[in-house]
MARNU-256355 format. One record per residue: x, y, z of N, C-alpha, C, CB in turn. Coordinates in steps of 0.05 Angstrom, whole numbers, plus 32768, in hexadecimal, padded with zeros to 4 digits. Glycine has a CB too. Layout:
XYZXYZXYZXYZ...
This chain:
7F7B78A2795F7F6278AC796B7F4D78B479567F6878C4797D7F5778C179417F4678CA792B7F3B78B1791D7F5578DC79187F4C789D79197F437884790C7F2E7876791C7F5B787279067F31787579377F1E786879487F03787679477F29786879657F04789179467EEA78A079447EDC789B792A7EEF78BE79487EEC789879147EE0789378FA7ED3787778FA7EF6789578E47EE1786379067ED6784879077EBC784879187EEB783479137EBD7857792E7EA57859793F7E8D7864792F7EAB786B79577E927879791F7E7D7885790F7E72787178FA7E87789E79017E84786278ED7E7C784F78DA7E6C783878E77E94784378CB7E74783178FF7E65781C790D7E48782579137E73781579287E45783E791B7E2A784979217E1A784C79087E2C786479307E27785278F27E19785578D87E10783A78CE7E2A786378C37E22782678CE7E1D780C78C17E0E77F978D47E37780078B97E0E77FE78EE7E0077ED79007E0F77D579097DE677E478F37E0277C4791A7E0F77AE79277E19779979137DFC77A0793A7E0C779778FC7E15778278E97E30778878DD7E00778178D27E3B77A078E17E5577A778D67E6C77A278E97E5677C478CD7E66779879017E7B779679167E927784790D7E6F778B79307E8B776D79017EA0775A78F97EB3776678E47E94774078EE7EA7777478D07EB8778078BC7ECA779578C77EA7778C78A57EC077A578DB7ED077BA78E77EE577B078FA7EBD77CD78F67EE1779779037EF6778B79157F11778979077EED776F791E7F10778578EC7F29778278DD7F39779C78DD7F23777978C17F2C77B378E47F3A77CC78E57F4277D379027F2877E378DA7F3F77C079147F4877C5792F7F3177C579437F5677DE79317F1877C279397F0177C1794B7EF777DD79537F0877B279647EE077DD795F7ED377F679677EC977F479837EBB77FD79547ECE780979937EC4780B79AE7EAF782079B07EDB781079C27E97781979B87E81782C79BA7E7D783379D77E67782079AE7E78784D79DC7E72785779F77E55784F79FE7E76787579F97E4D78547A177E32784E7A207E1E785E7A0F7E2E78547A3E7E2478777A097E12788779F97E11787D79DD7E1B78A579FA7E28787479D27E28786979B77E17785079B67E45786279AF7E18783F79CA7E08782779CA7DEB782D79CB7E10781579E27DE3784279DB7DC7784A79DC7DBE785579C17DC4786079F27DCF786479B47DC9786F799A7DC6785879857DDE788379907DD8784579877DD8782F79747DBE781E79787DF0781C79797DB6781A79917D9E780B79967D85781A798B7D9B780679B47D84783579907D6D784479877D6B784579697D6F786179927D827848795B7D817849793E7D7C782E79317D9B785479347D857819793E7D8277FE79337D6477F679327D9177E979437D54780279437D3777FC79437D2B780379277D29780C79597D367818791B7D2B782179017D3C781978EA7D27783F79027D56781C78EC7D68781978D67D7777FE78D57D7C782F78D57D7477EE78EB7D8177D478EC7D7077BF78DC7D8577CB79087D7B77A778D97D6D779278CC7D57778878DE7D80777B78C47D3E778878D57D28777F78E67D2D776278EE7D0E778278D77D2B775E79087D2D774379127D49773A79177D20773079007D5D774B79117D79774379167D7F774479347D8D775579077D957737793B7D9D773679587DA1775279627DB67725795C7D96775879797D9A777279857D867787797C7DB5777C79807D74777F796A7D60779279607D45778A796B7D60779379417D3B779A797D7D20779479887D0B779E79767D1D77A079A47CF37793797A7CDC779C79697CCD77B279777CC9778479647CC977C879687CBA77DF79737C9D77DB796C7CC577FA79687C8C77D979807C7077D7797B7C6177E8798F7C6677BA797E7C4B77F379867C3B780379987C2777F179A67C2C781A79897C1777FD79B77C0377ED79C67C0877EF79E37C0477D079BD7BF977E079F37BFB77E17A107C1177CE7A1A7BE177DB7A1D7C1A77D27A327C2D77C07A3F7C4977C57A367C2577A47A387C5977AF7A347C7677B27A2F7C7C77BF7A147C8377977A307C6C77BA7A007C7177C779E67C6F77E579E77C5D77BC79D17C5A77EE79F67C57780B79F97C6E78177A097C3C78117A077C7778097A1E7C8D78127A2E7CA778147A1D7C9178007A467CAB78007A0D7CC377FF79FB7CC3781779E87CC477E579EC7CAC781D79DC7CAA783379C97CAF784E79D77C8F783479BC7CA3785179EF7CA7786A79FE7CC4786E7A057C95786A7A177CD178597A0E7CED785B7A157CFE786279FC7CF778417A227CF8785579E67D06785A79CD7D04787879C57CFC784879B77CEC788379C67CE8789F79BF7CF778B179D37CCA78A679C07CF778AA79EC7D0678B97A007D2478B979FA7D0178AE7A1B7D2F78A179F17D4B789F79EA7D5178B179D27D52788279E47D3F78B279BE7D4478C279A77D4778E079AF7D2D78BF79937D3578E979C07D35790579C87D4F790C79D87D1D790B79DA7D5978F879E77D7278FD79F67D8A78FD79E47D7578E77A0C7D8978EF79CE7DA178EB79BE7DA378FE79A67DA278CF79B47D8C7907799C7D8C791679837D7D793079857D7F7905796D7D82794279727D74795C79727D57795879697D837970795E7D45796B796F7D29796879677D26796279497D1A7981796E7D35797079387D33796B791B7D3B794E79147D44797F790C7D50794479207D587929791B7D44791579257D74792379287D38791B793C7D23790979477D0B790879347D19791479637D04791F79287CEE791F79157CF3790C78FD7CE9793C790B7D0C790D78F37D1378FC78DC7D1278DF78E47D30790378D37D1C78D878FC7D1B78BC79047CFF78B279097D2C78B8791E7CEE78C379157CD278BC79197CC478B778FE7CC378D379287CCA78C878EB7CBE78C578D07CC678AB78C47CC678DD78BE7CE078A478C67CEA788B78BB7CDE787378CA7D09788A78BD7CD9787678E47CCC786178F37CB1785A78E77CCA786879117CA2786F78E07C87786B78D57C88786078B97C78788678D57C9B786B78A87C9C7864788C7CAB784978877CA9787A787C7CC2784578957CD2782E78907CC97815789E7CEF783378977CBF781978B67CB6780278C77C9877FF78C87CC1780578E37C8A781078B97C6D780E78B87C60781278D37C6477F378AD7C6C782478E37C63782778FF7C4D783C79027C7B782E79117C38783A78F27C23784D78F57C14784B79107C0F784A78DE7C187834791C7C0B783079377C177844794B7C0F781479417C2E784F79457C39786579557C25787B79597C53787079497C15788079447C03789679447BE8788F79517BFE78A079287BE4787679587BCA786E79627BCA786979807BC2785479547BDF786F798E7BE0786C79AB7BE5788779B97BF7785879B37BD4788E79CC7BD678A879D97BF178AE79E47BC278AA79EF7BFD789B79F27C1778A079FE7C2D78A479EA7C1F78897A117C2A789879D27C3E789B79BD7C3C78B779B17C3A788679A87C2378C079AC7C1F78DB79A17C2A78F079B47C0278E0799C7C2778EC79CE7C3278FF79E17C50790079E17C2878F879FD7C5D78E979DA7C7A78E779DB7C8778F079C17C8378CB79E17C7978EF79AA7C8478F579907C8C7913798F7C7178EF797A7CA3791879817CAC7933797C7C99793F79677CCA793479737C8E7957796B7C7C796479577C8A7966793C7C73797F79617C7D795D79277C89795C790D7C73795F78F87C99794279087C76797278E57C60797778D37C59796078C07C66799078C27C6E795078B97C68793978A87C57792478B77C83792C789E7C5D792078D17C4D790E78E17C31791978E57C5B790978FC7C2F793378E87C14793F78EB7C04793B78D27C17795D78F27C10793E78BB7C01793A78A27BF8791D789F7C127942788A7C09790A78A87C0178EE78A87BEA78E978BB7C1978DC78AF7BEB78F678D37BD578F478E67BBB78FD78DA7BDB790478FF7BBC791478CB7BA3791E78BF7B99790B78A97BA9793A78B37BAB78FE789B7BA378EC78867B9578D378927BBB78E378757B9E78CB78AB7B9478B378B87B8078BA78CE7BAB78A378C47B7778D378CF7B6778DB78E67B4D78CA78EB7B5F78F878E37B4278C078D57B2A78B078D87B30789478E37B1B78AE78BE7B4A788C78E27B51787178EC7B5C787279097B67786578DA7B60788A79137B6B788C792E7B56788379427B7578A979347B5D787179547B49786779687B41787E797B7B55785079787B29787B79867B1E789079977B30789879AE7B03788679A27B3F788479B97B50788A79D07B67789D79CA7B5B787079DB7B6D789F79B07B8478B079A87B7C78C979997B9778A079977B6378CD79947B5A78E479847B6278FF79917B3C78E379807B5E790279AB7B64791B79B87B82792079B77B5A791B79D57B92790B79BB7BAF790E79BA7BB97916799E7BBD78F479C37BAB790A798A7BB27912796E7BAC792F79697BA37900795A7B96793879747B8F795479707BA37967797E7B72795A797B7BAC795F79967BC0796F79A57BDA797079957BC4796379C17BE1795979897BFA795879797BF9796B79627BFF793B796F7BE2796B79547BDF797E793D7BDE799A79477BC57977792D7BD1799F795E7BD179BA796A7BED79C5796E7BC079BA79847BFF79B379777C1B79BC797C7C2879C579627C2B79A579887C2379B7794C7C2D79BF79327C2279D9792A7C2879A9791D7C0779DC792D7BFA79F579257C057A0D79357BDB79F3792A7C097A09794F7C147A1F795F7C307A2779577C137A17797D7C407A1379507C5B7A1979477C5B7A29792D7C6B79FF79437C4A7A21791A7C497A2F79007C3E7A4B79057C377A2078EC7C2A7A4D79177C1E7A67791D7C337A7A79287C077A6479317C437A70793A7C597A8179457C6C7A8B79307C687A72795B7C717A79791C7C847A7F79077C797A9478F47C8C7A6678F87C5F7A9378EE7C537AA378D87C427ABB78E07C437A9178C87C347ABA78F77C1F7ACD78FB7C287AEA78FA7C127AC879167C3C7AF279097C457B0E790A7C4E7B1778EF7C5B7B11791F7C5D7B0778E17C687B0F78C77C527B1178B27C7D7AFB78BD7C3E7AFF78B37C277B0178A07C187B1A78A57C157AE878A37C127B2178BE7C037B3978C47C137B5278BB7BFD7B3B78E27C2D7B5178BF7C3E7B6878B77C3E7B6A78997C5B7B6478C27C3E7B54788B7C3E7B54786D7C247B6078627C437B3878627C0E7B58786E7BF47B6378657BF47B8278697BDD7B5678747BFC7B8A78817BFD7BA778877C0F7BB678747C067BAB78A47C267BAA786E7C397BB7785C7C2E7BB978407C547BA8785C7C207BA478377C167BA3781B7BFF7BB678177C0E7B8778147BEC7BB7782B7BD47BC778277BD77BE4782F7BBD7BBA78377BEA7BEA78407BED7C05784A7C097C1078467BE57C0778687C157C0878307C327C0F782C7C377C2C78277C3D7BFE78167C227C3C78207C277C58781B7C217C6A78337C167C6178037C107C5F78457C087C6F785D7C187C6778757BEA7C6C78627C217C7B78857C2F7C75789D7C227C8178B57C4C7C7F789B7C277C7678CC7C1A7C7E78E57C2F7C8378FA7C067C6978EE7C2A7C97790C7C3C7C9B79237C387C8779397C387CB7792E7C237C7679387C1D7C63794D7C2F7C4B794A7BFF7C5B794C7C3F7C44795E7C517C2D795C7C427C12795C7C657C2D79727C4B7C00794B7C407BE5794B7C557BD3793E7C257BE4793B7C5D7BBE794C7C727BAC79417C687B9F79277C797B9679557C4E7B9879267C447B8B790E7C437B9E78F67C287B8179137C437BB978FB7C417BCC78E57C5B7BDB78DF7C2B7BE078EC7C717BD178EA7C8B7BDE78E57C927BDE78C87CA17BD178F67C987BF578BD7CA37BF778A27CC17BF478A47C9A7C1278937CCB7BDC78A27CE77BD678A77CF97BE478937CEC7BB878A67CF27BE378797D037BEF78657D067C0D78687CF97BE878497CEF7C1B786C7CF07C3878707D007C3F78897CD47C4378717CFC7C30789E7D0A7C3578B77D287C3378B37D017C2278CD7D317C1E78A57D4D7C1B78A07D587C31788E7D527BFF78937D497C3878797D527C4C78667D557C6878737D3F7C4E784F7D427C6F78847D427C8978917D577C8B78A87D277C90789C7D617C7478B17D737C7478C77D8F7C6B78C07D697C6278DD7D957C6A78A67DB07C62789D7DC57C7478A87DB17C61787F7DBE7C8D78AC7DD17CA178B77DD97C9A78D47DC57CBD78B67DCA7C8878E17DD07C8178FC7DDF7C6778FF7DB67C80790C7DED7C6078EA7DFD7C4778EA7E147C4978FE7E077C3F78CE7E177C3679107E2D7C3679237E427C23791A7E227C2E79407E597C2D79137E6F7C1D79087E797C08791D7E867C2E78FE7E7A7C1079357E867BFE794A7E757BE5794D7E887C0D79647E5B7BE8794F7E497BD179537E3F7BC679387E327BD879647E457BD579227E3C7BCE79077E1D7BCA79077E4A7BB478FE7E107BDD79137DF37BDC79167DE77BF779107DEB7BD379337DCF7BF779047DC07C1079017DB07C15791A7DAD7C0F78E87DB37C2C79267DA57C33793F7D8F7C4779387DB97C3F79547D767C3E79337D617C4F792A7D5A7C65793F7D487C3F79237D577C7D79357D4C7C9379467D2E7C9479457D597CAE793E7D247C8C792D7D077C8D79297CFE7C74791A7CFF7CA779197CE77C6A79227CDB7C5379157CC37C5C79047CD37C3D79297CBE7C4E78EE7CA87C5578DD7C957C3D78DC7CB17C5D78C07C7B7C4378DE7C667C2E78DF7C517C3378CA7C597C2D78FB7C487C1D78BE7C327C1F78AB7C187C2778B97C2E7C05789B7C077C3578AB7BED7C3A78B57BDE7C2078B67BDD7C4F78A37BD47C1878CD7BC87BFE78D17BAB7BFC78C77BC97BF578EE7B9E7C1378C77B827C1278BF7B7F7C0B78A27B747C2E78C57B6E7BF8789C7B687BF178807B4B7BE9787F7B7A7BD978767B3E7BEF78697B227BE978667B1D7BCB78697B177BF3784B7B0A7BC478797B047BA8787E7AFD7B9978647AED7BA578927B0A7B83785F7B047B7378477B0C7B81782D7AE87B6C78477B207B92782E7B277BA178167B357B9078017B3A7BB8781D7B407B7978097B4C7B6677F67B417B4A77FB7B6A7B6677F87B3F7B3A77E67B377B1E77E97B4F7B0C77E47B207B1777D57B537AF977F77B687AE577F47B5A7AC977F47B7D7AE7780A7B607AB977DF7B557A9E77DD7B6C7A8A77DE7B457A9A77C37B6B7A7877F17B7E7A6177F27B6F7A4977E97B8A7A5D780F7B777A3E77D17B6B7A2777C67B7F7A1077C97B637A2C77A77B7879FD77DA7B8C79EA77E47B8679CD77DB7B8E79EB78037B9A79C177CE7B9879A577C57B9B799377DD7BAF799F77B07B87798077E07B86796E77F77B94795377F17B6A796977FF7BA0795077D97BAB793677D37BC1792F77E77BB7793577B67BC6791577EB7BD8790C78007BF4791877FF7BDA78EF77FF7BFE791D77E77C19792877E47C1B794577EE7C22792777C77C05795277F37C05796E77FA7C01797378187BEF797D77EB7C05795E78287BFF795F78457C0C797678547C08794678527C26797A78517C337990785F7C2979AB78557C52798E785B7C2579AE783B7C1B79C778307C0079CD783B7C1A79C578117BEF79B9783E7BD479BD78497BD579C978657BC479A378497BE779BF78757BE979C978917BF379E678917BFD79B778A17C0879EC78837C117A0878827BFC7A1A78777C2B7A0A78717BEF7A1278617BDB7A2378557BC37A2878677BD17A17783B7BBB7A1478767BA57A1678897BAB7A2A789F7B9E79FB78957BC37A2878AA7BCA7A3B78C07BCC7A5878B47BE57A3378CD7BD87A5A789D7BDA7A7478907BBE7A7F788A7BE97A7278757BAC7A6F78817B907A77787B7B827A8278947B817A61786F7B867A7478AA7B787A7C78C37B837A9778CD7B7C7A6778D97B9D7A9B78C97BA97AB578D17B9E7ACB78BF7BC87AB478CE7B9D7AC778A57B937ADB78937B757AE178987B977AD278767B667ACC789F7B497AD078A57B447AE278BD7B3C7AB578A97B587AE478CE7B557AF578E67B5C7B1278E17B657AEA78FD7B667B1878C87B6E7B3378C17B567B4178B37B877B3378AF7B4C7B5678BF7B337B6378B67B367B6F789A7B2A7B7978C97B4E7B7778927B527B8378787B4F7B6F78617B6D7B9078777B4F7B5678677B4D7B4178537B337B3278557B647B2D78557B287B2A783E7B127B16783D7B1F7AFC78337AFA7B20782A7B217AE978467B307AD078407B1D7AB9783C7B437ACA78577B237AA978277B147A9078227B297A7978227B047A9178077B227A63782F7B337A4B782E7B237A3478217B3D7A43784A7B2D7A2B780B7B1F7A1677FB7B3279FE77FB7B187A1F77DE7B2779E678007B3779CD77FE7B2979BB77E97B3979BF78197B3979AD77DA7B2E799C77C57B3D798277C17B2C79AB77AB7B2E796E77B97B39795677AC7B29795277937B38793B77BF7B18793F77917B05793F777B7AEC794E77817AFE792277737AE97956779B7AD3796877A37ADF798177AF7AC1795977B87ACE799677B17AD779B077BB7ACA79B577D67AD079C777A77ADA79BD77E97AD079C278047AD879DE780D7ADC79AD78197AC479EF78137AC97A0A781C7ACC7A09783B7AB27A1E78137AE47A0E78457AE97A0C78617AEB7A27786F7B0379FC78667AE27A3C78617AE57A57786B7AD87A5B78877AD87A6B78587AC27A4D788C7AB47A5178A57AC37A4478BD7A987A4478A37AD77A3478B87AE67A2878CE7B017A3678D37AEB7A0A78C77B047A4E78C77B1D7A5C78C97B257A6678E57B1D7A7478B77B127A6578F87B187A6F79127B2B7A5C79227AFE7A7379227B2C7A4379197B3D7A2F79277B4B7A1E79127B2C7A1D793A7B667A2179107B747A1278FB7B7379F478FF7B917A1B78FA7B7179EB79187B6F79CE791C7B5479C479127B7279C7793A7B3E79D279177B2479CB790C7B2579CB78EE7B0E79DE79177B3279DF78E37B3479E178C67B4379C878BB7B4379FA78BD7B5979C178C77B6979AA78BE7B59799078C07B8379A778CE7B49798E78D57B38797678D97B21797578C47B2D797478F57B1C798C78B87B08798C78A37B13798478877AFB79A778A17B2D798078867B3A7979786D7B3E795B786C7B567988786A7B39794F78557B3E793278527B55792E783F7B24792478487B6C792978497B84792478387B81790A78297B9D792478497B89790C780F7B8778F477FE7B7178F677EA7B8378DB780F7B7078E377D87B5C78E377C37B6678EF77A97B4378F377CD7B5378F277967B5A78FD777C7B5D791B777C7B4578F577677B61792677647B65794377627B56794F774A7B847949775F7B45796277507B377971773B7B3B798F77407B18796A77397B52799977377B5979B5773C7B4579C7772D7B7679BB77337B3E79BF77157B2C79CF77047B1279D577137B2679C176EA7B0779C077207AED79C4772F7AF179D977457AE379A9773A7B0779D877537B0C79EB77697B0F7A07775F7B2579E377797B1C7A0B77487B207A26773D7B057A3077337B347A2577257AF47A1F77287AD97A2777207ACA7A3277397AC97A1077137ACD7A2577507AC07A2E77687ACB7A4977717AC37A19777F7AE67A4C776F7AF37A6577787AEA7A7C77667B117A6277767AE57A77774D7ADB7A8D773B7AC27A9A77477AD67A82771F7AB17A8A77547A997A95775F7A9D7AA677787A867A7F77667AB57AA677837ABC7AB5779B7AC87AD177947ACF7AA677AD7ACD7AD5777A7ADB7AED77727AC87B0277667AF07AE6775C7AC67B1977747AB57B2E776A7AC67B46775F7AA37B3877807ADE7B49776A7AF07B5F77617B0B7B52775A7AF37B7577767B0F7B4A77417B287B3C773A7B417B4A77417B287B36771D7B427B65773D7B5B7B7377427B617B7677607B597B8F77367B4E7B6F77717B527B70778E7B527B54779A7B3D7B81779C7B587B4077897B577B2477927B727B16778E7B417B1477837B7B7B0877A27B947AF877A07B8C7ADA77A47BA97B0177B57B947ACA77907B8E7AAD77927BA87A9D77947B7E7AA477787BAA7A8E77AA7BC07A7B77AD7BB67A5F77A77BCD7A7D77CA7BBE7A5477917BB77A38778B7BCE7A2677957BB17A34776C7BC87A1677A97BDD7A0677B67BDA79E977AD7BDC7A0977D57BEA79E1779A7BE779C7778D7C0079BF777E7BCE79C7777A7C0379A5777A7C1A799C776A7C13799B774C7C23798077737BFB79A577457BF179A777297BED798C771C7C0479B777197BEC7976772B7BE7795C771F7BC87959771C7BF3794477317BBE796477077BA1796677037B94794C76F97B9B797C76EF7B7F794477077B70792C76FF7B57793476F17B6A791C77177B50794E76F07B38795876E27B3F796276C67B2B796D76F27B31797776BE7B34798276A37B4B799676A37B1A798F76997B62798D769A7B7A799D769B7B7979B576887B93798D76947B6E79B176717B6D79C8765D7B5A79DD76687B6279BD76427B4479D576737B3179E9767E7B3D79F776977B1679DB76867B4C79E876A77B5979F476BE7B6D7A0A76B57B6979DF76CE7B7C7A0476A07B8F7A1876957B807A31768C7B9F7A0C767E7B6A7A2D767E7B5B7A4476747B507A55768C7B447A3B76627B467A4776A07B3B7A5676B77B507A6676C57B2E7A4276CB7B687A5A76CA7B7D7A6976D87B877A8176C87B947A5676DE7B8A7A7D76AE7B937A93769D7B7E7AA9769C7B997A8976807B647AA1769B7B4F7AB5769B7B4F7AC676B47B347AA776977B527AB876CB7B537AC676E57B6B7AD976E57B557AB276FC7B827AD076DC7B9A7AE076DC7B967AF976CA7BB27AD076D27B8A7AF576B37B867B0B76A07B717B1F76AA7B7D7B0076857B5F7B1676BB7B4B7B2876C67B557B3A76DD7B337B1876D17B6E7B3476E67B7A7B4476FB7B7E7B3677157B697B5C76FF7B747B1D77177B797B0E77307B967B0777327B687AF377307BA17B0B774A7BBD7B04774F7BBF7AE677557BC97B1577677BC57AD777417BC67AB977437BE27AB077487BBA7AAC77297BE67AA0775D7C007A9477637BFB7A7677687C0E7AA2777B7C0B7A65775B7C097A4877607C217A4077727C0A7A3877457C1A7A36778A7C2F7A2C779C7C307A0E77997C287A3577BA7C457A04778E7C4879E777897C4B79D877A37C6079E277767C5579E577B77C5679D977D27C5D79EF77E67C6B79C277D47C5579EC77FF7C5E79FD78157C6C79EA78287C467A0D78237C8679E978267C9579D578367CB279DC78367C9179B9782A7CC079D3784B7CDD79D5784B7CEA79BA784A7CE779E478657CDC79A7783D7CE5798B783B7CF4798578217CCE7979783E7CFB799978127D0A799477F97CF9799977E17D13797777F97D04799277C97CF7799777B07CDC798877AE7D09799077997CC7799677A57CAD798977A27CAB797877897C97799E77A37C98796677897C91795777717C78796377657C8D793877787C78796B774C7C61797977407C62797577227C62799777477C4C797E77157C4A797C76F87C5A799476EC7C2C797C76EE7C73798F76E57C8479A576DC7C7B79B176C17CA1799A76D97C7179A076AF7C6979AB76957C5179BE76987C62799476827C3E79B776A97C2779C876AD7C2F79E276BB7C1179BA76BE7C4279E076CE7C4C79F876DC7C597A0B76C87C5F79F076F27C6879FF76B57C767A1076A17C627A1E768F7C8979FF76907C4C7A1076887C387A1C76777C2B7A3476857C227A07766F7C247A30769F7C187A4676AE7C2B7A5E76B17C0E7A3C76C97C447A5776B77C587A6C76BA7C5C7A7C76A17C737A6076C37C597A70768A7C5B7A7E76707C467A93766D7C5A7A6A76597C2F7A90767A7C1A7AA4767A7C1F7ABB768E7BFE7A97767F7C327AB7769F7C387ACB76B47C2F7AC376D07C2B7AE476AD7C247AAA76D27C1A7AA176EC7C327A9476FB7C037A8C76E97C3A7A9F77127C517A9377207C4A7A77772B7C597AA677387C5D7A6577277C597A4977327C747A41773F7C527A35771A7C737A3D77597C8C7A3677677C857A2A77837C9E7A4F776B7C997A1D778E7C967A1377AA7CA07A2977BD7CA779F977AE7C947A2977D47C9A7A3F77E77CA07A3378037C837A5377E97CB77A38780E7CBC7A30782A7CAA7A41783C7CDA7A3478327CA07A3578527C8C7A4378637C957A5E786E7C857A32787A7CAF7A6178747CB87A7A787F7CB77A91786B7CD47A7778897CB47A8A78517CB27A9F783C7C957AA778367CBF7A9578227C827A9B78437C667AA1783D7C5F7ABF78427C547A90784E7C687ACB78587C627AE8785C7C6C7AF978457C6E7AF178767C847AF5783B7C8F7B0478257C7E7AFF780B7CAC7AFE781F7C777AE678077C677ADF77F07C4C7AED77F17C627AC177EF7C3F7AED78087C257AFB780B7C277B1878067C197AF578277C3B7B2578127C3F7B42780E7C427B4977F07C587B4C781E7C537B3977E27C587B3F77C67C3F7B3A77B57C6F7B2E77BB7C307B2577BC7C177B1F77AD7C027B3577B17C0C7B0477B67C007B3F77C97BEC7B5477CE7BF47B6F77C27BE87B5877EC7C0D7B7377BD7C177B8C77B17C167B8C77937C337B9177BA7C157B7477877C167B7377697BFE7B81775D7C187B567760
């Protein structure tokens, strides 16, 4: 039985072309669900044009129906995360960008940040009939990120700016978690292995409007697509916090100040043009003009540091800002997709001056912000 299950798994991994070789081990029997899975996967991972492998194409009529059914099968067979990976491979391995150009396809696709970044890169090529569906797709991604980050970002700002003052007024966003735990350690319940707080402690929420400046300087190059989306949503959340004066700058070889579009993250994202060259130095020169109180300014430079402009001058500018009291942090990527590709030698040079350079998973952004505002 164990051997039969192993053969079944190998058959699903290797595809239909491996059936003859596996017959020598006693053959493989696939269930109805296995056959459906095999058919769905062969569309992307099978040999193009081989027997039993249909062609996936978008468009009207039978091709559109076939794609819709295929996407439905994926959702029935795999977890949302697995569906995202297969969709991504469909676009990259089979060149199926037309998936993104049909309204019914966009409605059926599982929301995925990598697909959203590709949509933003191709937004000027999307036909009129699909533009609204593309916007709705990106809106879904924005809402998901917002749910993940907003409360924690607000709590981090409150904790950083008002960490010495406490208030009797309860507020989940202003909960001083560490102090609450420390003061209630005496109430540890051994049976449930839980601290049962008698009293909660909250930060004083009042803070002077615009008491700190936060600048997000975001690289628009194509490799930074996911980081751009996370940074844009983060920027819009911070812009809604009165205690902060937030600026969002996007750059390639030109600099674009998107601060006025911070009320809507989707509008902000549509104002970004992914792709093109990179002149980080020019963007930092622009950011210098936004800084009036260096010791009350936090600058997040979100880039892979692959500079196409004046690298030596960029280094001098960043070090000068850091020495003046600006809290400079270089985020090489904001992503949970694995290790980023970046200019390691330049990152090491900046780190030697004391400027932190690292990649940050999105769920760690609130902690990063709190620590940066406290430095």
